[in-house]
N, C-alpha and C positions, 0 to 999 in steps of 0.2 A: 176923498178923490180916490177913484179906481187904477190902478198903474198897473199897465200891461207889459211884460217882458216875454222876448222870445224862446221860444222854449225848442221847438223842432218844426221842421216842414211840413205842413196840414196833409202834402200827399205820401209822407214815412206811414201813414197812423192809420192801417187798417181797418176793417170791420167787427175781425172777429175775434178780435185780443184787445187789451189794452199794454199801452208802450207806456214803458218810465222811462223818464229822464227828473234833473236835477235845475230847478229852480233857483238863481239866487241861494243854495242849500236846504232850498226843501225839494224831498222826494214826491214828484207826481207823477203823476198816470194821464195819459191821455185816452182816449175813447172814441170811434167813430158811429152813428147811430145805424140804420137802416138808411136813412134819408141821405146821408153823408154830414148829417151836421156836428162836429168834432167839440167833446170838452174834455175840461182837464180840473181836477178837482187832487185833492192829499192823498199824497199814496198811504190812508192812514187809517184803520177802522175806529170810528172814534167809541166803540164800544169793549173791542178787545186790543186796542194799541196795540196793534200788530197791524203789518203791511197787509192792503188787498191787492198786491201784484199777481199774488197765483189766484185771484178768486175767480169767476164765470162772470164774463159778461156776455150779456144779453142785447145786440143791437136793437133788436127790435122793442122789445119793453123799457130800454133806457135801465139795465138793473144792472147792478154791480153784487155779486155777491162774496160776499167775508169767506175766505178757504177755513176759516177757525171755527166759528160759532153760528154761521150761517145767515146771520142776520140780509138783509137785502138791503139798498142805497138805489134809491131813485135819484139816478145821476142828473138828470134835467127838473127837476123841482128845488133839487139842491141837497136832499139827505135824506 
């Protein structure tokens, strides 16, 4: 069963950069794509075990670039 937790007002998520928030003790990034859809994911690179918050967000491709080792994460596909 999926559990939803309120994190931030959707209107507070810009399309040009991620917004960091903490939900139930977990650091989460919220991003908005160029179509207006909002995505939430853990603020952690699964390869480098470092925060993604300073990485580059591309709202057109829905990709987050790790600032440490340049891995690209497809946010819409979940990885």
